[in-house]
N, C-alpha and C positions, 0 to 999 in steps of 0.2 A: 538610420538606426540599424545596428548589426544584430544578428540572431542571438548572440550570447547575452546582449543587453535585454532583449525581449524575454529570453528564458529567465534571466534574473528577476525581471519584473513579475513574471508569472509565479515564480517561486516565492517572492516576497508577498505577493497578493494572497497566496494560499497560507502563508505563515501568519499574516496579520488578520486574515479573514477566513479561518478554516471552515471547511464544509463538514457536516456530520460529526462535529466535535461534541463529546459528552457521553459518558457511560451510563447505561440504564440498569436499575436493579430489576432485571427481568430474566427469569430462567429460560425463556425461549431463545435467548441469544447464547451462542458459544463464545466464551470469553477467554482470551489468551493474553498473558502479560509477558513481554520480553524486555530485556535491557542489554545495552551495549557497555560492558564494563570498561572498555578502553577509553570511552569519552563521557560516560555518564548518562547517555540518552536512555529514556525509559518510555515504553509505549504499551498501552493496553488497547486491544482491538476486540470488538464484538461483531459477530456475524450472525445474521438470522436468515435461515433458509426454509423455504416452503416449496414442496414439489420440485426439488432439484434446482431451484431458482434462488439466487441471493436477493432477498427482498429488502434487507437493510444492512448497513455497515456503520459502526460507530468507532470512534477512537478518542483516546485521552492520553496525554503524555507530556513529558518535559524533554527538552533537548534543543539542539541547534536548529537553525532555520531549514536546513535540508531535511532533517529528520521529521520535524513537525509539518512542514509543507507537504512532504511526500506522503504522510499519513492522510492528509486531506485529499490529495490527488488519488491515492489508492482507494479511498472510500467512494469517491465519485466514479472512478474507473470500473470498480467491481460491482457496484450496486446495479441491480436488475439484470445481471448476467446469469446464465446457467452455470452449474458447477464445472462443466466441461469447458465452457468459454473462459471462466475464471482461471482455470489451470493453464490454458493457452496464453492468456494475458500475462499471468505471473511468469511463465517461461520466457516470453518475449521481453518483459521488463528486466529480468535478470540478464538476458543477452545484451540488451541496451546498456545496462549498468556496467557490464564487463567490457564494453567497447566493441562487442561483436555485432555483426549484421542482425537486424531484427525485422520482423514482418510488420510494416506500417498498416496493413489491412487488419491486423489483430490488435496491435498496440496503437491506440489512437488517443487523441485529446492531449491534455496537459502532461501526461506521463513522459512524453518525448523530451520535455525540458530538462530531464536529468541525464541526457546523453553525455554531457561534459564531465559528469562525475567520474567516469572511467579514468580520467587523467589525474585523479586524486584518490589513490587507493585507500587512504585513511577514511575517506568520506563514503565509500561504498556501503559500509555497515550502517551509516546514518541514513542513507537513502533507502535501504532495503528493510530496515527494522520493522516498520508497520506492515510491509508486504509479506515478510516472513511470518509475522503474527497472524495475519489474515489467512495465509496458506495453512498454518498449523490449525487454525480454527476450522477451516473447511475440511481438512483431513480428519480432525476429531469428529466432525459432524458425519462424514462418510463412514467412519469407523463405528460410531454409535448406531447408525442405521443398519449396518451390516451385522452388528451384534444384537440388535434389538429386534 
């Protein structure tokens, strides 16, 4: 079995059995909705932070298997991380998606299965949509704390 086949299996597993899926009516979560007008993908991400630690991540959206599975992977990858760790992970994921070298000590787990996306530029936005929404939510939380 080659690595691309294994990666496809992981992507399809997260697509068919997403982790942390479902949005809550809870004001303690920062909610961000983004869409990709070029392909129609839509994603809402909720992030809950306590003491500079991400304690929960939720997602809900529609789109292709890359977009929806990536949201599941993002939620698992960022959950229980400090805000600083989350920003490092986000940076490394974007490097991976662009086809650049990334730090495997920072970007671990299923996130690496999107390495091949860099070969398909039209799919980069699909793979990063939920990650960009999570990043915006974290930035909004940091901004709210600095203003509050």
